[in-house]
Every structure is written in C-alpha cells, then in structure tokens.
C-alpha positions as CSV (number, residue, x, y, z in Angstrom):
1,M,30.3,-27.4,78.9
2,G,27.9,-29.0,76.5
3,I,26.1,-32.3,76.7
4,P,27.7,-35.6,75.6
5,H,27.5,-36.0,71.8
6,F,28.1,-39.5,70.4
7,L,28.9,-40.3,66.8
8,A,27.4,-43.9,66.4
9,I,28.7,-45.9,63.5
10,P,27.7,-49.6,62.9
11,F,28.9,-52.2,60.5
12,L,26.5,-52.5,57.6
13,S,24.4,-55.5,58.7
14,T,21.2,-55.4,60.7
15,S,22.7,-57.4,63.5
16,H,25.1,-54.5,64.2
17,I,22.7,-51.6,63.3
18,N,19.8,-52.8,65.5
19,P,21.6,-52.9,68.9
20,L,23.4,-49.6,68.1
21,I,20.2,-47.8,67.3
22,Q,18.6,-49.3,70.5
23,F,21.6,-48.0,72.6
24,S,21.4,-44.6,70.8
25,N,17.8,-44.3,71.9
26,I,18.9,-45.1,75.5
27,L,21.6,-42.5,75.3
28,A,19.1,-39.9,74.0
29,K,16.8,-40.7,77.0
30,H,19.9,-39.9,79.2
31,G,20.0,-36.4,77.7
32,C,22.9,-37.2,75.2
33,K,22.9,-36.2,71.6
34,V,23.6,-38.9,69.0
35,T,24.6,-38.5,65.3
36,F,23.9,-41.9,63.8
37,L,25.9,-42.6,60.6
38,N,24.5,-45.1,58.1
39,T,25.7,-45.8,54.5
40,E,23.7,-44.2,51.7
41,F,22.7,-47.7,50.5
42,N,21.4,-48.9,53.8
43,H,19.6,-45.6,54.6
44,K,17.8,-45.9,51.3
45,R,16.8,-49.5,52.0
46,A,15.4,-48.5,55.4
47,K,13.6,-45.5,54.0
48,N,11.9,-47.7,51.3
49,A,10.9,-50.3,54.0
50,A,9.4,-47.5,56.2
51,A,7.6,-45.9,53.2
52,S,6.1,-49.2,52.2
53,Q,4.6,-49.3,55.7
54,A,3.0,-45.9,55.2
55,D,5.6,-44.6,57.6
56,N,8.0,-41.7,56.8
57,I,11.4,-42.3,58.2
58,D,12.3,-38.6,58.0
59,D,9.6,-37.8,60.5
60,H,11.3,-40.2,62.9
61,E,14.7,-38.6,62.3
62,S,13.4,-35.2,63.5
63,S,14.1,-36.5,67.0
64,K,15.8,-33.6,68.9
65,M,18.5,-35.9,70.3
66,I,19.2,-38.3,67.4
67,R,20.2,-37.1,64.0
68,F,20.8,-39.5,61.0
69,V,23.5,-38.8,58.5
70,T,24.9,-40.8,55.6
71,L,28.2,-41.5,53.7
72,P,28.8,-43.7,50.6
73,D,30.2,-47.2,51.1
74,G,32.2,-47.0,47.9
75,L,30.3,-49.8,46.1
76,D,28.0,-49.5,43.1
77,P,24.2,-50.0,43.8
78,E,24.2,-53.3,42.0
79,D,27.3,-54.7,43.8
80,D,26.9,-57.8,46.0
81,R,27.0,-56.6,49.6
82,S,26.8,-60.1,51.1
83,D,30.6,-60.4,50.6
84,N,31.6,-59.0,54.0
85,L,35.3,-58.7,53.3
86,R,34.7,-56.8,50.1
87,V,32.3,-54.4,51.9
88,L,34.8,-53.9,54.7
89,R,37.6,-53.1,52.4
90,S,35.5,-50.7,50.3
91,V,34.2,-48.9,53.4
92,K,37.7,-48.6,54.9
93,K,39.1,-47.2,51.6
94,T,36.2,-44.8,51.0
95,M,35.0,-43.4,54.3
96,P,37.9,-42.2,56.5
97,S,38.6,-38.9,54.7
98,L,34.8,-38.3,54.3
99,L,34.3,-39.1,58.0
100,A,36.8,-36.4,59.1
101,K,34.9,-33.8,57.0
102,L,31.5,-35.0,58.3
103,I,32.7,-34.6,61.9
104,E,33.9,-31.1,61.1
105,D,30.5,-30.2,59.5
106,V,28.5,-31.7,62.4
107,N,30.6,-29.7,64.9
108,A,30.2,-26.5,63.0
109,L,26.4,-26.8,63.2
110,D,26.5,-27.1,67.0
111,F,29.8,-25.8,68.3
112,E,28.6,-25.9,72.0
113,N,27.9,-29.7,71.7
114,R,30.6,-31.0,69.5
115,I,31.1,-34.7,69.0
116,S,32.7,-35.9,72.3
117,C,32.8,-39.7,71.7
118,I,32.8,-42.1,68.8
119,L,30.9,-45.3,69.3
120,A,31.6,-48.0,66.6
121,T,30.7,-51.6,66.3
122,F,33.2,-54.4,65.7
123,N,34.5,-54.6,62.1
124,M,34.7,-50.8,62.0
125,S,37.7,-50.0,64.2
126,W,39.3,-47.8,61.5
127,I,36.7,-45.2,62.7
128,L,38.4,-45.2,66.1
129,E,41.7,-44.3,64.4
130,V,40.0,-41.3,62.8
131,G,38.6,-40.3,66.2
132,H,41.9,-40.8,67.9
133,K,43.7,-38.5,65.4
134,L,41.0,-35.8,66.1
135,G,41.4,-36.2,69.9
136,I,37.9,-37.7,70.4
137,K,37.2,-40.4,73.0
138,C,36.4,-43.8,71.6
139,A,34.3,-46.8,72.7
140,A,33.2,-50.0,70.9
141,L,29.9,-51.9,70.9
142,F,30.3,-55.6,70.3
143,P,27.0,-57.1,69.0
144,F,27.9,-60.7,69.7
145,S,28.3,-62.4,73.1
146,A,31.1,-61.4,75.4
147,A,32.4,-64.9,75.0
148,G,32.6,-64.4,71.2
149,F,34.6,-61.3,71.7
150,I,37.0,-63.0,74.1
151,S,37.7,-65.7,71.5
152,V,38.9,-63.0,69.1
153,Q,41.0,-61.3,71.9
154,F,42.6,-64.7,72.7
155,I,43.7,-65.5,69.1
156,P,47.5,-64.9,69.9
157,K,47.2,-67.3,72.8
158,L,45.2,-69.9,70.8
159,I,48.0,-69.9,68.2
160,Q,50.7,-70.1,70.9
161,D,48.9,-73.1,72.6
162,G,48.6,-74.8,69.2
163,I,44.8,-74.7,69.2
164,I,44.7,-72.9,65.9
165,D,47.4,-72.3,63.2
166,S,48.6,-68.9,62.1
167,D,45.7,-68.7,59.5
168,G,43.1,-69.4,62.2
169,N,42.4,-73.0,61.3
170,P,41.8,-75.5,64.1
171,T,44.7,-78.0,64.4
172,K,42.7,-80.8,66.0
173,S,39.2,-81.7,67.0
174,Q,38.6,-80.9,70.7
175,E,36.6,-78.7,73.0
176,I,38.4,-76.0,75.0
177,Q,37.7,-73.5,77.7
178,I,39.3,-70.2,77.0
179,A,39.0,-68.8,80.6
180,P,37.5,-70.0,83.9
181,N,33.7,-70.2,84.0
182,M,33.4,-69.7,80.3
183,P,31.4,-72.2,78.1
184,M,33.3,-74.9,76.3
185,M,34.1,-74.0,72.7
186,N,34.8,-76.1,69.6
187,P,37.7,-74.4,67.7
188,K,36.0,-75.4,64.4
189,H,33.1,-73.0,65.4
190,F,35.2,-69.9,66.2
191,L,33.5,-67.0,64.5
192,W,36.2,-66.5,61.9
193,C,36.1,-70.1,60.7
194,N,35.0,-70.8,57.1
195,F,35.6,-67.2,56.1
196,G,39.2,-67.6,54.8
197,K,42.7,-66.3,55.8
198,D,42.0,-62.7,54.6
199,F,39.0,-62.3,57.0
200,F,41.0,-63.9,59.8
201,N,43.8,-61.4,59.3
202,Y,41.3,-58.6,59.2
203,I,39.8,-59.4,62.6
204,V,43.2,-59.9,64.2
205,Q,44.1,-56.4,63.2
206,E,40.6,-55.2,64.2
207,M,41.2,-56.6,67.7
208,K,44.6,-54.9,68.0
209,T,43.0,-51.5,67.2
210,M,40.1,-52.1,69.6
211,E,42.5,-53.0,72.4
212,L,44.6,-49.8,71.7
213,L,41.9,-47.2,71.1
214,A,38.5,-48.3,72.6
215,E,38.3,-47.3,76.3
216,W,35.1,-49.3,76.8
217,W,33.9,-52.6,75.3
218,L,30.1,-52.4,75.5
219,C,28.1,-55.5,75.0
220,N,24.4,-56.4,74.8
221,S,24.7,-58.9,77.7
222,T,24.5,-59.2,81.5
223,Y,26.5,-60.7,84.3
224,D,23.7,-63.2,84.8
225,L,24.1,-64.5,81.3
226,E,27.9,-64.4,81.0
227,P,29.7,-64.1,84.4
228,G,32.9,-65.9,83.2
229,A,33.4,-64.0,79.9
230,L,32.6,-60.6,81.4
231,S,35.2,-61.0,84.2
232,V,38.0,-61.5,81.7
233,S,38.6,-57.7,81.1
234,P,37.8,-54.6,83.2
235,R,37.0,-52.9,79.9
236,F,33.8,-54.9,79.5
237,L,30.7,-52.9,80.2
238,P,27.5,-55.0,79.9
239,I,24.5,-52.7,79.0
240,G,22.0,-55.4,78.1
241,P,19.4,-56.5,77.5
242,L,18.9,-53.8,74.8
243,M,15.1,-54.1,74.7
244,E,13.9,-50.7,73.5
245,T,10.4,-51.4,72.2
246,D,9.4,-50.8,68.6
247,N,7.0,-48.1,69.8
248,N,10.1,-45.9,69.9
249,N,10.0,-44.5,66.3
250,N,13.7,-44.3,65.9
251,N,13.9,-48.1,65.8
252,K,11.9,-48.2,62.5
253,S,15.0,-46.9,60.7
254,S,16.9,-50.2,61.3
255,S,14.5,-52.5,59.4
256,F,15.4,-53.3,55.8
257,W,12.1,-55.1,55.1
258,K,8.4,-54.2,55.5
259,E,7.1,-55.7,58.8
260,D,3.9,-57.8,58.7
261,T,1.6,-56.5,61.5
262,T,-1.3,-58.8,60.7
263,C,0.5,-61.7,62.5
264,L,-0.1,-60.0,65.9
265,E,-3.8,-60.1,65.3
266,W,-3.5,-63.7,64.3
267,L,-1.5,-64.5,67.4
268,D,-4.2,-62.9,69.5
269,Q,-6.6,-65.6,68.3
270,Q,-4.3,-68.5,69.3
271,Q,-4.2,-70.3,72.6
272,P,-1.6,-69.3,75.2
273,Q,1.8,-71.0,74.7
274,S,0.6,-72.8,71.6
275,V,2.5,-71.3,68.6
276,V,5.8,-72.5,67.3
277,Y,7.8,-69.4,66.1
278,V,10.4,-70.0,63.4
279,S,12.9,-67.4,62.2
280,F,16.5,-67.5,61.1
281,G,17.4,-63.8,61.2
282,S,18.6,-61.4,58.6
283,L,21.5,-63.3,57.0
284,A,21.2,-67.1,57.3
285,V,20.4,-68.9,54.0
286,M,18.9,-72.4,54.0
287,E,19.6,-74.9,51.2
288,S,16.4,-75.6,49.2
289,N,16.0,-79.3,50.2
290,Q,16.3,-78.4,53.9
291,F,13.8,-75.5,53.4
292,K,11.3,-78.0,52.0
293,E,12.0,-80.5,54.9
294,L,11.3,-77.7,57.4
295,A,8.0,-76.9,55.6
296,L,6.9,-80.5,55.8
297,A,7.9,-80.7,59.5
298,L,5.7,-77.7,60.3
299,D,2.8,-79.6,58.7
300,L,3.7,-82.7,60.8
301,I,3.7,-80.8,64.1
302,D,0.3,-80.7,65.7
303,K,0.7,-77.0,66.6
304,P,0.0,-73.6,65.0
305,F,3.2,-72.0,63.7
306,L,4.4,-68.5,62.7
307,W,7.3,-68.8,60.1
308,V,9.3,-65.9,58.9
309,V,10.6,-66.4,55.4
310,R,12.8,-63.4,54.7
311,P,12.6,-61.8,51.3
312,G,15.6,-61.1,49.0
313,N,19.3,-61.7,49.8
314,N,19.5,-63.8,46.7
315,D,17.8,-66.7,48.5
316,D,14.4,-66.6,46.9
317,K,15.3,-69.6,44.7
318,N,15.9,-71.7,47.8
319,N,12.6,-70.7,49.4
320,V,10.4,-72.8,47.3
321,F,7.6,-74.5,49.2
322,P,7.1,-78.2,48.3
323,N,3.8,-79.2,46.6
324,E,2.8,-81.3,49.6
325,F,3.0,-78.4,52.0
326,H,-0.4,-77.3,53.3
327,G,0.6,-74.8,56.0
328,N,-3.1,-74.5,57.1
329,K,-2.2,-74.7,60.8
330,G,0.1,-71.7,60.6
331,K,1.0,-68.4,59.1
332,T,4.0,-67.6,56.9
333,V,5.2,-63.9,56.8
334,S,8.2,-62.1,55.3
335,W,9.3,-60.0,58.2
336,V,8.1,-59.1,61.7
337,S,8.8,-57.1,64.8
338,Q,10.5,-60.0,66.6
339,K,10.5,-58.4,70.1
340,K,6.7,-58.1,69.9
341,I,6.3,-61.6,68.7
342,L,8.6,-63.2,71.4
343,N,6.7,-61.3,74.1
344,H,3.3,-62.5,72.9
345,P,1.6,-65.0,75.3
346,S,0.7,-67.3,72.4
347,I,4.3,-68.2,71.6
348,S,5.4,-71.6,72.9
349,C,9.0,-71.9,71.6
350,F,11.5,-70.4,69.2
351,I,13.2,-72.3,66.4
352,S,16.2,-70.1,65.9
353,H,19.5,-69.7,64.1
354,C,20.9,-68.6,67.5
355,G,22.1,-65.1,66.5
356,W,22.9,-63.1,69.6
357,N,20.3,-60.4,69.1
358,S,17.6,-63.1,68.7
359,I,18.9,-64.9,71.7
360,I,18.6,-61.8,73.9
361,E,15.1,-61.1,72.6
362,G,14.1,-64.8,73.2
363,V,15.5,-64.8,76.7
364,C,13.7,-61.5,77.5
365,G,10.5,-63.2,76.2
366,G,11.0,-66.2,78.5
367,V,10.7,-68.5,75.4
368,P,12.4,-71.9,75.2
369,F,14.7,-72.4,72.2
370,L,15.1,-75.1,69.5
371,C,18.6,-74.4,68.2
372,W,19.5,-74.5,64.5
373,P,22.9,-72.7,64.2
374,F,24.3,-71.9,60.8
375,S,27.7,-70.1,61.3
376,I,29.9,-67.6,63.1
377,D,29.0,-67.1,66.8
378,Q,25.7,-69.1,66.6
379,F,27.3,-72.4,67.7
380,L,28.7,-70.8,70.8
381,D,25.3,-69.2,71.5
382,K,23.7,-72.7,71.2
383,T,26.1,-73.9,73.9
384,Y,24.9,-71.2,76.2
385,I,21.2,-72.1,75.5
386,C,21.6,-75.9,75.8
387,D,24.5,-76.5,78.2
388,V,24.9,-73.4,80.4
389,W,21.4,-71.8,80.8
390,K,19.6,-75.0,79.9
391,V,16.6,-73.2,78.3
392,G,16.5,-75.1,75.0
393,M,17.5,-78.1,72.9
394,E,19.5,-78.6,69.8
395,L,18.3,-80.1,66.5
396,D,20.5,-83.0,65.6
397,R,21.8,-83.4,62.0
398,D,22.3,-86.8,60.3
399,Q,25.6,-87.9,58.8
400,N,25.0,-85.7,55.8
401,G,24.3,-82.6,57.9
402,F,20.6,-82.8,57.2
403,I,17.9,-82.1,59.7
404,S,14.9,-84.4,59.1
405,K,11.2,-83.5,59.5
406,E,10.9,-86.3,62.1
407,E,13.8,-84.9,64.1
408,I,12.1,-81.4,64.1
409,R,8.7,-82.8,65.1
410,M,10.2,-85.0,67.9
411,K,12.3,-82.2,69.3
412,V,9.4,-79.7,69.3
413,E,7.3,-82.3,71.3
414,Q,10.2,-82.9,73.7
415,L,10.8,-79.2,74.2
416,L,7.2,-78.3,74.9
417,G,6.8,-81.2,77.3
418,D,9.8,-80.2,79.4
419,E,8.5,-78.2,82.3
420,G,12.0,-77.7,83.7
421,I,13.1,-75.8,80.6
422,R,10.0,-73.6,80.7
423,E,10.6,-72.9,84.4
424,R,14.3,-72.0,83.8
425,S,13.3,-69.8,80.8
426,S,11.0,-67.9,83.0
427,K,13.6,-67.4,85.7
428,L,16.3,-66.4,83.2
429,K,13.8,-63.8,81.8
430,E,13.3,-62.2,85.2
431,A,17.0,-62.2,86.1
432,T,18.0,-60.7,82.7
433,R,15.3,-58.0,82.6
434,K,16.2,-56.8,86.2
435,N,19.5,-55.5,84.8
436,V,17.8,-52.6,83.0
437,G,15.4,-51.8,85.8
438,E,15.9,-49.1,88.4
439,G,19.1,-49.9,90.2
440,G,19.9,-52.8,87.9
441,Q,23.6,-53.5,87.0
442,S,23.2,-52.5,83.3
443,S,21.4,-49.3,84.2
444,K,24.3,-48.4,86.6
445,N,26.8,-49.2,83.8
446,I,25.0,-47.0,81.3
447,E,25.1,-44.1,83.9
448,K,28.8,-44.8,84.4
449,F,29.3,-44.6,80.6
450,V,27.4,-41.4,80.2
451,N,29.3,-39.8,83.1
452,W,32.6,-40.9,81.5
453,A,31.5,-39.3,78.2
454,K,30.8,-36.0,80.0
C-alpha cells in the first residue's frame, strides 16, 4: 500500500491559502504526499511576488512531497476577483470537469501513491462532491474559528428560533449564545451578514455538503482557545496553531505581495516591547478619512510604529497620507512576514482587523491586541480577545462609526499600561503553543488524521 496522498484545494483568498499550505507542509513532514491546487491567476500572482524577491517559486515546488498544480478559475485576467460570489460561481462552473481529469492525470503519474484524500477549505465543498463520485475520502479545513463554523452549522436552528429570517437577516438586536461555553454573539455580526441573500443561500448549501461528505472538520484552533465550540461536534479536529515558519520555502508560494525584509533590521534597533504593529490583513479596505485619522494617531502616540499599508486591491485611492503626517517615529511598509514580526521582542501590541489567521499568529507571539474589526468573523474574534481570553481591548467608534485619533492614542496607552493583559497574553501563548509540541493535543490529532488517511 502507498503513502497517503492529499489533494489540497483552498478557496482563492490568502486567508484560506496560507493555513492550507502550512498544513500541507506538516503533512509532508509526516511522510504524506500533497498535490496543492491553485488557480492559474493566483499561481501567477504568487510567482511574480516571489520573483520580485529574487526568489524562484519553481525551486520551492521541487519539494519531493508537495507538488503544485493549477486550473483556470473561469474568469478573464482583468475581471474583479474581489466579488466573492462571482468568483465562487465561476469556479464551481469551470473546475469540476477539469478537476476529475487532473486527478486522473496525477494518479497516472504515480499509480502506487494515488490521491487518497481530498482536503478542501470552506466555500469549495463542490470539490468534495467530485471526490465522493470518484470514491476518494474527503475532509474540510475551516480557516475561521470553530465558533464561526458552528454559527453556519446552526443556521436552521437560528431560523427556527426566530433569531434570523430565512434570508439570514437578524430579526432583532440581541446577543445570543449558540451553545454552552461559547462566546456571546451578536446576530448582526454573523459571517454571512452584509453579503446578501445569494451568498447566504450559497453557504447554507455549502454547510449541507460539508455535513454530508467531509468526515473531518479541521480547524486552526485548540481546545485551550475554544473549548465550548470544539465540543459541539465529534467531527471537529483542532490542529492549531498552524505556525510553520517562513523558513520553510513552500510557504513563499502563498504570498501575493513582495515582503519587506528591511523592517526586521529596523525592529532589531528598537527597544524591547516598544513598537506598535498595525496591519489589517489581505482584504480589509479602510475609508480614506479613517486612513488619514489613523496616520495622525500614529504621530500622536509617543511610540515607534510599524504600519503595513497593503498595495493594490483597488484601495490605493484610499491610502493617501495626510499632509500633516510626519511618520518619523515609525516605518511604513507594503507587506511583511507577519509571523516573524509578531515574534520579534520589540513588538508591544498589535492593532488588528481580527482576522483568524492574524489572531492565531498574535496569540502565538504573546502580543496584546487592539481590536479594529471590519466584517465577517472579525467581530466574533474580537469577542474572544476582549471578553473571553482578555488579551486585548476594542477601539470604540463614535456615533458615525468613526474611530478618532484621540481614541486610538488613549487605547494604546491603556493597553500598554495594563500588566494583567500582558501577563494573560504570555500565558495564552504558552498554553496554545504546547498543543503542537511533542505529546500536545494538536500533534496527536494530526497523527490521528494521517492514520485515518492511511
């Protein structure tokens, strides 16, 4: 019998690609083969980013255990890929027949080690249907919190209990607890809200397929972080924190932008726990007046700062620095290796959009958070940080939804002066990291998953 061979297929955003590549690296270390499928468009973006860093992605892909392959997403090169529903529909229309042929071709190249398991991220459950028809085992990786996943699973009950209507809209303003020991949730912040009825219907169907065909629900989490949510279903298998370092070359293929490495040298010159790190991930777009207010706030704060201002994504017109902005206490960069930054001893706190991957990286760096959620699961993640783990604070908006420079300055000072938060951050870091050490729960779960695949 051959070794386990996984076909790993993420949704098209970096928040899905990164954790799946990190998990693929772990599977490779366990002696498994991985064929990692990216779209042609995303593969080209990653290649260009790697080339601009004098790095050749094809060299990385020569790894004996991980092979990268591509398929078209069905869109034209100039099409707007920020419209998630359009991308999802195009991929679902274009890829299934091509995927079956690709699996056939991959198996023909290595008959002894044919694809034995399909591993897809949420939003790509049609892939599980292809695998099921071909008699291949299926599992799903959910790149959000387990609690976020549970909220989707409980949609029928939420409708039945009158919490949301049949289009996914909240029926009244209230906080609810979906299951015992889970954080309180505001229905207006469920991850499908503000994306319309069509998207809501899409994820309802997505969940039905996941429940029917995915034997395991893997998540980048731990029992220490989410004991209540992870106890809801025996199919949950926490495998986090996924903290493969960027020294592993395969990770380079997940970055769509050139990483600034000079900021690490700059951080080396700063005092311990002195630098305010600011980053809002790969998707969040800040309105231009709010961007200018943040810039002025960083001037006000009597601390050095490292601010990631992401290129592209049609938001360049919003990222206009005000004339009054000096920025002489800090450094502004376009993209970084965030894990390296958050583990640097100079970092004092993390002003974050609260995306789950960023949360895990911040927790593993032992860094206190200042929460600035934008959409989807980020409000729930903020609840974990501020109310459950108590390792951060939230930035308060005024009646117009605006966060003032005075509010930012005041909260940074409060956060950095709170020894209790820093102490809890340090303890949470140790507890979370233990899971992937020898004998840790996530390490055991990964062994269990690999044995199942065999």
